[in-house]
SERO-4910 file (N, C-alpha, C, O; in steps of 0.05 Angstrom, whole numbers):
BEGIN
 pado doro    nc1    nc2    nc3   cac1   cac2   cac3    cc1    cc2    cc3    oc1    oc2    oc3
  Met    A    760    774    242    735    763    230    713    764    251    717    758    274
  Ser    A    689    773    242    666    772    260    646    752    249    642    750    224
  Leu    A    633    738    266    614    718    258    590    719    277    593    717    301
  Ala    A    566    722    265    542    723    282    518    712    266    517    715    242
  Met    A    500    700    280    475    691    267    452    697    286    453    691    310
  Thr    A    431    709    274    407    715    290    384    701    276    385    694    253
  Gly    A    362    697    291    339    684    280    339    655    289    359    644    299
  Ser    A    316    642    285    313    614    294    323    595    274    321    599    250
  Ala    A    335    573    284    344    552    267    324    529    266    329    508    253
  Val    A    301    532    279    281    511    280    268    509    253    260    528    240
  Arg    A    266    484    243    252    479    218    225    467    223    223    445    235
  Pro    A    203    481    216    176    469    220    174    443    205    184    440    182
  Thr    A    160    424    217    156    398    204    128    396    192    108    401    205
  Ile    A    127    389    166    102    385    152     98    355    147    116    342    136
  Leu    A     75    344    154     68    317    148     50    317    123     28    329    123
  Ile    A     59    305    101     44    302     77     30    275     77     43    254     78
  Val    A      3    276     75    -12    251     74    -24    250     46    -44    263     41
  Glu    A    -12    234     29    -19    233      0    -12    206    -12     10    197     -7
  Asp    A    -31    194    -27    -25    168    -39    -17    170    -68    -11    149    -80
  Glu    A    -16    193    -80     -7    197   -107     23    202   -106     32    224    -98
  Ala    A     40    183   -113     68    185   -110     81    209   -125     97    223   -112
  Pro    A     73    215   -150     85    239   -163     79    265   -148     97    282   -145
  Leu    A     54    268   -139     47    293   -125     62    294    -98     70    315    -89
  Leu    A     64    271    -84     78    270    -59    107    279    -63    118    294    -47
  Thr    A    120    268    -83    148    275    -89    151    305    -95    169    318    -86
  Leu    A    132    316   -111    133    344   -119    130    362    -94    145    381    -91
  Met    A    111    356    -77    106    372    -53    130    370    -34    139    390    -23
  Arg    A    141    346    -31    164    343    -13    188    359    -23    201    373     -7
  Tyr    A    193    358    -49    216    373    -60    213    403    -55    232    416    -46
  Asn    A    189    414    -61    185    442    -58    186    451    -29    196    473    -23
  Leu    A    175    435    -11    175    442     17    204    441     29    212    459     43
  Glu    A    218    421     22    246    419     31    263    441     20    281    452     34
  Lys    A    258    449     -5    272    471    -17    267    498     -2    284    515     -1
  Gln    A    243    500     10    236    523     26    245    522     55    240    540     71
  Gly    A    259    500     62    270    498     89    253    483    109    260    482    133
  Phe    A    231    470    100    215    454    118    226    426    121    238    415    102
  Ala    A    222    414    144    226    386    148    201    371    139    179    381    145
  Val    A    203    349    126    180    336    114    178    306    123    198    292    122
  Glu    A    154    298    132    148    270    137    126    262    118    111    279    107
  Glu    A    123    236    113    104    226     94     86    204    105     95    189    123
  Ala    A     62    202     95     44    179    100     27    176     75     19    196     62
  Thr    A     21    151     68      6    146     44    -23    136     49    -38    132     30
  Asp    A    -30    133     74    -58    127     81    -65    138    108    -47    148    123
  Gly    A    -90    137    115   -100    150    139    -89    137    165    -81    151    183
  Gln    A    -88    111    166    -77     97    190    -48    104    195    -40    109    218
  Glu    A    -32    105    173     -4    112    176     -2    141    186     16    147    202
  Ala    A    -19    158    176    -18    186    184    -24    189    214     -9    203    228
  Leu    A    -44    175    224    -50    176    253    -27    165    270    -21    176    291
  Leu    A    -15    144    259      8    133    274     31    152    275     44    155    296
  Arg    A     37    165    253     60    184    252     55    208    270     73    218    284
  Val    A     30    217    271     24    240    288     27    232    317     35    248    334
  Ser    A     19    207    324     22    197    351     51    195    360     58    200    383
  Glu    A     68    187    340     97    184    346    111    211    349    128    215    367
  Ala    A    104    230    332    116    257    333     97    277    321     91    276    297
  Arg    A     88    296    337     69    316    327     82    335    308    101    349    315
  Pro    A     72    337    283     83    356    264     72    384    269     56    388    287
  Asp    A     83    403    255     73    431    258     49    436    240     34    455    245
  Leu    A     46    420    219     23    424    200     20    398    184     39    384    179
  Ile    A     -5    392    176    -11    369    160    -23    378    133    -42    394    133
  Leu    A    -12    367    111    -25    369     85    -40    343     81    -27    322     77
  Leu    A    -66    344     81    -82    319     83   -100    315     59   -118    331     54
  Asp    A    -94    295     43   -110    288     20   -137    277     29   -139    262     49
  Trp    A   -158    285     16   -185    276     23   -189    247     15   -198    231     32
  Met    A   -182    240    -10   -188    213    -20   -164    195    -15   -146    193    -31
  Leu    A   -165    181      8   -143    163     16   -154    134     17   -178    130     21
  Pro    A   -137    114     12   -146     87     15   -153     80     44   -140     89     62
  Ala    A   -174     63     47   -182     52     73   -196     73     91   -218     68    100
  Met    A   -183     95     96   -194    116    114   -191    143    100   -169    151     93
  Ser    A   -213    157     97   -213    183     83   -198    204    100   -195    202    124
  Gly    A   -190    225     86   -178    247     99   -197    260    119   -188    270    140
  Leu    A   -222    260    113   -242    272    131   -242    257    157   -244    269    179
  Glu    A   -241    230    156   -241    215    181   -215    219    197   -216    220    221
  Val    A   -193    222    182   -168    227    196   -170    254    211   -162    257    234
  Cys    A   -182    274    197   -185    300    209   -203    298    234   -197    310    255
  Arg    A   -225    284    232   -243    281    255   -229    269    279   -231    279    301
  Gln    A   -213    248    274   -200    234    296   -179    252    309   -175    252    333
  Leu    A   -165    267    292   -145    286    303   -158    308    320   -147    316    341
  Arg    A   -181    317    311   -194    338    326   -206    328    353   -211    344    371
  Arg    A   -210    302    355   -220    291    380   -198    287    401   -203    285    425
  Arg    A   -173    287    392   -150    283    411   -142    309    423   -138    329    408
  Pro    A   -138    311    449   -130    336    462   -104    348    451   -102    372    448
  Asn    A    -85    330    445    -58    341    436    -57    349    407    -38    361    398
  Thr    A    -78    342    391    -79    350    363   -104    367    356   -110    371    333
  Arg    A   -118    375    377   -143    390    372   -137    416    356   -154    425    341
  Asp    A   -114    428    361   -107    453    347    -85    450    326    -74    470    318
  Leu    A    -80    426    318    -59    421    298    -68    432    271    -89    424    261
  Pro    A    -53    450    258    -61    461    232    -63    439    211    -45    423    207
  Ile    A    -86    439    197    -91    420    176   -101    434    151   -119    450    152
  Ile    A    -88    428    128    -97    438    102   -107    414     86    -91    395     81
  Met    A   -132    414     79   -143    392     63   -136    396     33   -140    418     22
  Val    A   -125    376     21   -117    377     -7   -133    356    -22   -132    332    -16
  Thr    A   -148    365    -43   -167    346    -55   -174    355    -84   -172    378    -91
  Ala    A   -183    335    -99   -193    341   -126   -222    349   -126   -233    357   -146
  Arg    A   -235    348   -103   -264    355   -100   -265    386    -99   -252    398    -82
  Thr    A   -281    397   -117   -281    426   -120   -308    439   -115   -311    464   -118
  Glu    A   -329    424   -108   -355    436   -103   -354    452    -77   -340    445    -58
  Asp    A   -371    473    -76   -372    490    -52   -380    474    -28   -369    478     -6
  Gln    A   -398    454    -32   -407    438     -9   -384    421      2   -384    415     26
  Asp    A   -365    413    -15   -342    398     -6   -324    416     11   -313    406     32
  Thr    A   -320    441      3   -305    459     19   -317    463     47   -303    462     67
  Val    A   -343    467     47   -357    471     73   -355    446     90   -351    448    114
  Arg    A   -357    423     78   -356    397     93   -328    394    105   -325    385    128
  Ala    A   -307    400     90   -280    397    100   -275    417    123   -263    409    144
  Leu    A   -284    441    120   -279    461    142   -296    454    166   -287    458    189
  Asp    A   -320    445    162   -337    437    185   -325    413    200   -329    411    224
  Thr    A   -311    396    186   -298    373    199   -275    381    216   -267    366    234
  Gly    A   -263    404    210   -242    414    227   -217    423    212   -198    432    225
  Ala    A   -217    421    185   -194    431    170   -192    461    173   -212    475    174
  Asp    A   -168    471    174   -163    500    176   -164    513    149   -171    537    147
  Asp    A   -157    499    128   -157    510    101   -162    487     81   -162    464     88
  Tyr    A   -166    495     56   -175    476     35   -163    485      9   -166    508      2
  Ile    A   -150    467     -6   -139    474    -32   -146    452    -52   -142    428    -45
  Ala    A   -155    459    -75   -164    439    -95   -142    433   -115   -127    451   -123
  Lys    A   -140    408   -122   -122    399   -143   -135    405   -170   -159    404   -173
  Pro    A   -118    412   -191    -90    418   -189    -86    446   -177   -103    464   -180
  Phe    A    -64    451   -164    -59    477   -152    -31    486   -159    -13    470   -165
  Ala    A    -27    512   -157      0    524   -161     15    520   -135      5    526   -113
  Met    A     40    511   -137     56    506   -113     60    531    -97     61    531    -72
  Glu    A     62    554   -111     66    580    -96     42    586    -79     45    596    -57
  Ser    A     18    579    -89     -6    583    -73     -7    565    -48    -14    574    -27
  Leu    A      1    540    -52      2    522    -29     22    532     -8     16    532     16
  Leu    A     46    540    -17     66    550      2     57    574     17     62    577     40
  Ala    A     43    592      3     32    616     16     12    609     37     12    621     59
  Arg    A     -5    590     32    -25    581     52    -11    568     76    -19    572     98
  Ile    A      9    552     70     24    539     92     37    560    110     34    559    135
  Arg    A     50    579     98     63    600    114     43    616    130     48    622    154
  Ala    A     21    623    118      0    639    132    -11    624    155    -15    635    177
  Leu    A    -16    598    151    -28    582    173     -8    578    196    -15    579    219
  Leu    A     17    573    188     38    570    209     43    596    224     49    595    248
  Arg    A     42    618    210     45    644    225     23    647    245     28    656    268
  Arg    A     -2    641    237    -25    644    255    -22    625    279    -31    632    301
  Ser    A    -10    602    275     -8    582    297     18    585    312     23    570    331
  Gly    A     35    604    303     61    608    317     82    587    309    102    584    322
  Gly    A     77    573    286     96    552    278    119    561    261    137    546    256
  Val    A    118    586    251    140    597    234    152    621    247    140    642    247
  Pro    A    176    618    258    189    641    270    200    659    248    204    649    225
  Glu    A    205    684    254    218    701    234    246    690    229    260    682    248
  Lys    A    254    691    204    280    679    198    303    696    208    324    686    217
  Gly    A    300    723    208    321    740    218    343    744    198    339    743    174
  Thr    A    367    750    208    390    758    191    414    739    196    421    734    219
  Leu    A    426    730    175    450    715    176    474    733    170    473    749    151
  Arg    A    495    732    186    518    749    182    544    733    183    547    714    198
  Tyr    A    563    742    166    589    731    167    608    752    157    605    763    135
  Asn    A    629    759    174    648    779    166    632    805    160    617    814    177
  Asp    A    636    817    136    621    842    130    597    836    111    587    855     98
  Leu    A    588    811    111    566    803     94    541    798    111    543    787    132
  Ala    A    518    807    101    493    803    116    471    795     97    468    806     75
  Met    A    455    776    106    431    767     90    406    770    108    403    756    128
  Asp    A    389    788    100    363    791    113    344    771     99    334    776     77
  Gln    A    338    749    113    322    728    101    293    736     97    280    727     78
  Asp    A    282    753    115    254    761    112    251    780     89    231    778     74
  Ala    A    269    798     85    268    818     63    280    807     38    278    819     16
  His    A    293    784     40    307    772     16    327    791      5    328    796    -19
  Arg    A    344    803     23    363    823     15    391    816     25    394    807     48
  Val    A    411    820      9    439    814     16    455    839     13    453    853     -7
  Thr    A    472    845     33    489    868     32    517    860     41    521    841     56
  Arg    A    537    875     31    565    873     40    576    901     44    576    917     25
  Asn    A    585    907     67    594    934     73    573    955     66    579    976     55
  Ser    A    548    948     72    524    965     66    519    968     37    502    984     29
  Arg    A    532    953     20    528    954     -9    508    931    -17    513    908    -10
  Ala    A    487    939    -30    467    919    -38    478    900    -60    491    909    -79
  Leu    A    475    874    -56    484    854    -75    461    843    -90    439    839    -79
  His    A    465    838   -115    444    827   -132    451    798   -140    469    793   -156
  Leu    A    435    780   -129    441    751   -133    417    738   -148    394    746   -144
  Gly    A    424    719   -165    403    703   -177    392    683   -157    404    680   -135
  Pro    A    369    671   -162    357    652   -143    375    630   -133    376    624   -109
  Thr    A    390    618   -151    408    596   -143    431    606   -127    438    594   -107
  Glu    A    442    629   -135    464    640   -119    455    649    -91    470    646    -72
  Tyr    A    430    658    -89    419    666    -63    417    641    -45    426    642    -22
  Arg    A    406    619    -56    404    595    -40    431    583    -32    435    573    -10
  Leu    A    450    586    -51    477    576    -46    490    592    -23    502    580     -5
  Leu    A    488    618    -24    499    635     -3    485    630     23    498    629     44
  Glu    A    459    627     23    444    622     48    453    596     61    456    595     85
  Phe    A    458    575     44    468    550     55    495    553     68    500    543     90
  Phe    A    514    568     55    540    572     67    539    589     92    553    584    111
  Leu    A    521    609     92    518    626    116    507    610    140    513    617    163
  Gln    A    492    590    135    482    573    156    503    554    167    500    543    189
  His    A    525    551    152    547    532    161    574    545    156    590    534    141
  Pro    A    579    568    167    605    582    162    629    565    171    629    553    192
  Gly    A    650    566    154    675    552    161    675    523    154    697    511    154
  Arg    A    653    511    148    652    482    143    656    477    113    644    491     96
  Val    A    672    457    107    677    450     79    656    430     69    651    410     83
  Phe    A    645    436     46    625    418     34    634    409      7    645    424     -9
  Thr    A    630    383      1    636    373    -26    615    383    -46    594    393    -38
  Arg    A    621    381    -71    602    389    -91    576    373    -88    554    384    -91
  Glu    A    578    347    -82    554    331    -80    537    340    -56    513    340    -58
  Gln    A    550    347    -34    535    357    -11    521    383    -17    498    388     -9
  Val    A    534    401    -32    522    426    -40    498    421    -58    477    434    -56
  Leu    A    502    403    -77    480    396    -96    455    386    -80    433    395    -86
  Asp    A    459    368    -61    437    357    -46    423    380    -30    398    380    -29
  Ala    A    438    398    -19    427    418     -1    413    440    -17    392    450     -8
  Val    A    424    448    -40    414    471    -55    395    463    -77    375    477    -82
  Trp    A    402    442    -92    385    433   -114    365    412   -106    344    410   -118
  Gly    A    372    395    -86    354    373    -78    364    347    -90    375    346   -111
  Arg    A    358    326    -75    367    299    -83    353    288   -107    364    270   -121
  Asp    A    329    298   -113    313    287   -135    319    301   -161    307    293   -182
  Ile    A    336    321   -161    342    335   -186    370    327   -196    390    327   -181
  His    A    371    318   -221    397    309   -232    412    333   -243    403    345   -263
  Val    A    434    341   -230    451    363   -239    480    353   -237    487    340   -218
  Glu    A    495    360   -257    523    352   -257    538    367   -234    534    391   -230
  Pro    A    556    353   -220    571    366   -198    586    391   -207    589    410   -191
  Arg    A    595    392   -232    610    415   -242    592    440   -243    602    463   -245
  Thr    A    566    436   -243    547    459   -242    552    476   -217    549    500   -218
  Val    A    561    463   -195    567    478   -171    589    498   -176    588    520   -167
  Asp    A    610    489   -192    632    507   -197    623    532   -212    632    555   -206
  Val    A    604    529   -231    594    552   -246    580    572   -228    584    596   -230
  His    A    563    561   -210    549    579   -192    566    591   -170    561    613   -161
  Ile    A    587    577   -162    607    588   -143    620    612   -156    624    633   -143
  Arg    A    628    610   -182    641    632   -196    622    656   -197    630    679   -193
  Arg    A    596    651   -203    577    673   -204    573    685   -176    570    710   -174
  Leu    A    573    669   -156    569    679   -128    593    696   -121    590    718   -110
  Arg    A    617    687   -127    641    703   -121    640    730   -135    646    751   -123
  Lys    A    632    730   -160    631    755   -175    611    774   -163    614    798   -164
  Ala    A    589    763   -152    568    780   -141    575    792   -114    567    814   -108
  Ile    A    589    776    -97    594    786    -70    621    799    -65    624    813    -45
  Asn    A    640    794    -83    667    805    -79    673    828    -98    675    825   -122
  Ala    A    675    852    -86    683    875   -102    713    877   -102    726    865    -85
  Pro    A    724    893   -121    754    896   -122    764    906    -95    754    925    -84
  Gly    A    785    893    -85    797    900    -60    786    886    -36    797    888    -14
  Glu    A    763    872    -39    751    858    -17    761    829    -16    768    817    -37
  Ala    A    762    818      8    771    790     11    750    771     -2    726    776      0
  Asp    A    760    750    -14    743    730    -25    733    712     -2    748    698     11
  Leu    A    706    713      3    695    699     26    690    669     20    684    654     38
  Ile    A    693    661     -5    689    633    -12    716    620    -16    732    627    -33
  Arg    A    722    600      1    748    586     -1    745    560    -16    727    544    -11
  Thr    A    762    556    -35    763    531    -50    783    512    -37    806    519    -33
  Val    A    774    488    -30    791    468    -17    798    447    -37    780    432    -45
  Arg    A    822    446    -45    831    428    -67    823    399    -60    828    389    -39
  Ala    A    810    386    -80    801    358    -78    780    353    -56    775    330    -49
  Ala    A    769    375    -45    749    372    -24    723    386    -31    702    374    -33
  Gly    A    724    412    -35    700    427    -41    703    457    -35    723    469    -42
  Tyr    A    682    468    -22    681    497    -17    672    502     11    659    486     24
  Ala    A    680    526     21    671    535     47    669    565     48    682    579     33
  Leu    A    651    575     65    650    604     70    670    609     92    665    603    116
  Asp    A    694    620     84    716    622    103    735    643     94    753    638     77
  Ala    A    733    667    105    750    689     98    779    685    106    797    694     92
  Glu    A    784    670    128    811    666    137    827    647    120    851    646    121
  Gly    A    813    632    103    827    613     86    836    625     60    849    611     44
  Thr    A    830    651     55    838    663     29    865    676     31    874    687     12
***
């Protein structure tokens, strides 16, 4: 068996400063699903405190916050030497051109108006983190004769291209990041689907079957090991 992993395991940290609970939950879920670590603050003072305790890689900053506006938070961060270059995206319901100019003049690196498409926000986050050096290339995950190119979103086995659905791709990526380790269905659900999504544990079994069908050709070893009364693992030696 051969086992290798290349690429960085560092997860960029995003601080979301937002007082609308449903939007905060939505952004957190989507960011964590994309592999980011997420911190939260619901007002300006809390945001400044959290940044002082641990500097994030990027801030999603709501303009209209209680007590202290996002603009003032941005001003204060730009005055501090250690946060002068901290990437900040202003998130707001204000859509006038003059509001955009005001936010950028205050020191925001980018500006997105509510409501927004999550894909657009994620693209802006990645672009800003790339410019600031906060997002390393993901690289390639390898196990046995299986390889996942995370940047190209391509999976191969013995140089054969594999076609995976979105859920099967995330499931395989999770196992490739933790080869040999046994995970319960509940642990897999939390990691792949997220804690805020209600999915029956047996759903994992369905997607494991689909994953096996996609990655195992006739005559090839089954790389997914079922551990009775425990769960599943990426483990060729256990088959």
